[in-house]
C-alpha positions in Angstrom: 13.2 13.2 16.5 12.7 10.7 13.5 9.2 11.5 12.5 9.9 15.3 12.5 13.0 14.5 10.1 10.9 12.3 7.8 8.5 15.2 7.5 10.2 18.3 7.0 12.6 16.0 4.4 8.9 14.8 2.8 8.0 18.1 2.5 11.7 19.9 1.3 11.5 17.0 -1.3 7.6 17.4 -2.4 8.6 21.0 -3.1 11.7 19.9 -5.5 10.0 17.9 -7.7 10.7 18.3 -11.4 7.6 19.4 -13.0 7.3 16.6 -15.6 7.2 14.0 -12.1 4.8 16.2 -10.2 2.1 15.7 -13.5 2.6 11.8 -12.7 -1.0 10.5 -11.7 -1.2 9.6 -8.0 -1.5 5.5 -8.6 0.3 4.9 -12.1 0.6 1.8 -13.0 4.6 2.0 -13.0 6.1 4.2 -10.5 8.0 6.9 -11.9 11.8 7.2 -10.4 12.2 9.1 -7.2 13.8 12.3 -6.0 17.7 10.9 -5.0 17.4 12.8 -1.8 14.4 10.7 -0.8 16.1 7.6 -2.2 18.8 7.8 0.1 16.8 8.9 3.2 15.1 5.6 2.5 18.8 4.0 2.5 19.6 5.9 5.7 16.5 4.2 7.4 17.3 0.6 6.6 20.8 1.0 7.1 19.6 2.0 10.5 17.1 -1.3 10.7 20.0 -3.6 9.5 18.2 -4.2 6.3 20.5 -5.6 3.7 21.8 -3.1 1.4 20.4 -5.3 -1.5 17.7 -6.7 -0.1 15.4 -4.3 -2.6 16.9 -5.2 -5.9 17.1 -8.8 -5.0 13.3 -8.7 -4.5 12.4 -6.4 -7.7 11.5 -3.6 -5.5 11.6 0.3 -6.3 11.7 2.9 -4.3 8.2 4.6 -3.5 6.9 8.0 -3.5 4.8 8.5 0.0 1.2 9.6 -0.3 0.0 13.3 0.5 -3.5 15.2 0.5 -4.9 12.1 1.9 -8.5 11.8 2.1 -10.8 9.3 4.3 -11.7 5.2 3.0 -14.1 3.4 4.7 -13.0 3.1 8.7 -11.7 -0.7 9.4 -13.0 -3.5 10.9 -12.1 -2.1 14.3 -13.6 1.5 13.7 -10.3 3.5 13.2 -9.5 5.8 10.1 -8.5 4.6 7.0 -7.2 7.1 4.4 -5.7 6.5 0.9 -5.1 9.1 -1.7 -7.9 11.1 -2.8 -8.9 9.2 -6.1 -7.9 5.9 -4.5 -10.3 6.4 -1.7 -13.0 7.8 -4.5 -13.0 4.7 -6.1 -12.6 2.2 -3.2 -16.1 4.1 -1.7 -17.7 3.4 -5.5 -16.5 -0.3 -5.4 -17.9 -0.7 -2.2 -21.2 0.7 -3.1 -21.5 -1.6 -6.3 -20.2 -4.9 -4.0 -23.0 -3.9 -1.5 -25.5 -4.0 -4.7 -24.2 -7.3 -5.2 -25.0 -8.7 -1.6 -21.1 -8.7 -0.9 -19.8 -6.8 1.9 -16.3 -5.4 1.9 -14.4 -3.8 4.9 -11.3 -2.0 5.3 -8.0 -3.4 7.1 -5.3 -0.9 6.4 -4.9 1.8 3.8 -2.2 4.2 4.1 1.0 3.4 6.4 3.7 6.7 6.3 7.5 5.4 5.6 8.1 6.5 9.6 5.0 4.3 11.1 6.5 1.0 8.6 9.8 1.5 10.4 8.6 1.5 13.9 6.3 -2.1 13.0 9.6 -3.5 12.3 11.9 -1.9 14.9 9.3 -3.4 17.3 9.7 -6.3 16.3 13.3 -6.5 16.2 13.0 -5.0 19.9 11.0 -8.2 20.9 13.6 -10.8 19.6 12.8 -11.2 15.9 15.9 -11.2 13.1 15.3 -8.7 10.1 15.0 -11.6 8.0 11.9 -12.6 9.9 10.6 -9.1 10.3 10.6 -8.9 6.7 8.5 -11.8 5.8 5.9 -10.1 7.9 6.1 -6.2 7.2 7.4 -4.6 4.0 10.9 -2.8 3.4 10.8 0.9 4.5 10.1 3.5 1.6 9.3 0.3 -0.6 5.6 -0.8 0.8 2.3 0.0 -1.5 0.6 1.2 1.5 2.7 4.1 2.1 1.8 5.3 -1.6 -1.7 5.6 -0.5 -3.1 3.7 -3.3 -2.9 0.0 -1.7 -5.8 -1.1 0.8 -6.0 -4.1 2.6 -9.5 -5.6 2.5 -11.7 -8.6 4.3 -15.5 -9.4 4.6 -17.5 -10.4 7.9 -16.7 -14.2 9.1 -12.9 -13.6 7.8 -9.6 -12.5 9.9 -8.0 -9.4 8.8 -5.1 -10.1 6.5 -5.7 -14.1 6.3 -5.3 -16.4 3.4 -8.9 -17.9 4.0 -10.0 -14.4 2.1 -9.2 -15.8 -0.9 -12.2 -18.7 -0.6 -14.5 -16.2 0.1 -17.4 -14.5 -1.8 -15.6 -11.2 -1.7 -12.8 -12.3 -2.6 -14.6 -14.1 -5.9 -16.6 -10.4 -6.2 -13.4 -8.5 -6.6 -11.7 -10.4 -9.1 -14.1 -10.0 -11.3 -14.8 -6.4 -10.8 -12.2 -5.0 -9.0 -10.7 -3.7 -12.3 -13.7 -2.1 -13.4 -13.1 0.4 -10.6 -9.1 0.2 -10.9 -8.1 -2.3 -8.5 -5.8 -4.7 -9.0 -4.1 -7.8 -6.7 -0.8 -7.0 -5.9 0.9 -10.0 -4.7 -0.6 -13.4 -6.6 0.8 -16.7 -6.2 4.6 -16.8 -7.4 5.0 -12.9 -7.6 8.2 -11.6 -8.9 8.8 -9.9 -5.8 9.1 -13.2 -3.6 6.0 -11.8 -1.1 3.6 -14.6 0.3 0.5 -14.8 -1.7 -1.6 -11.8 0.0 -5.1 -12.0 -1.6 -6.6 -9.2 0.8 -4.0 -6.4 -0.4 -5.4 -4.5 -4.0 -3.9 -1.6 -5.2 -5.3 1.1 -7.0 -4.1 2.1 -10.3 -5.4 5.4 -11.8 -5.2 4.3 -15.6 -6.6 1.0 -15.2 -10.2 1.5 -14.1 -12.9 1.1 -16.4 -15.7 4.0 -15.7 -18.1 2.9 -18.6 -18.4 -1.0 -16.7 -18.7 0.5 -13.1 -21.9 0.2 -11.3 
């Protein structure tokens, strides 16, 4: 089964990681090159979905690792469990508490999503009649999604629909712009981003080396 195969491959790759790569922080500012076996698996999955082989290069995307040793983050707006890698989840909780002290309520929408889960999202869209080009305007290419690293989180606030551009005009977004970096969180896809993605004011990525504990409250 695809899930079992993917899980077994991930275990094999993790065991074979060079010591230097394994020592990298879980959420670095720049992603290191990934093991050849993992990249080959990503390519195989994407070929099966009909994703053009040059799609990633054309959109400045690099293969990303899949997060492990996940920790629970605040539950999403629907009450479902949300996970991130442990340092990101801890930083998110600190950030939520600081926002609350300022009268701002942050809510989660989506955290860790495995590559297998990401592939399933695209398969369902293809099955419904969407073209692969249409599907990729909605979901990131499997193997290249920040969500699979466990370092990214989609956020909202009461009164704003999940993953909606109107979040940009909320008090919560203004707070994140001012204070998010204090906790290591940065907007991944601003207007005119180099990946060609639509502006996503709700999508924030934790960078371990770029938080400022002295300024955190």
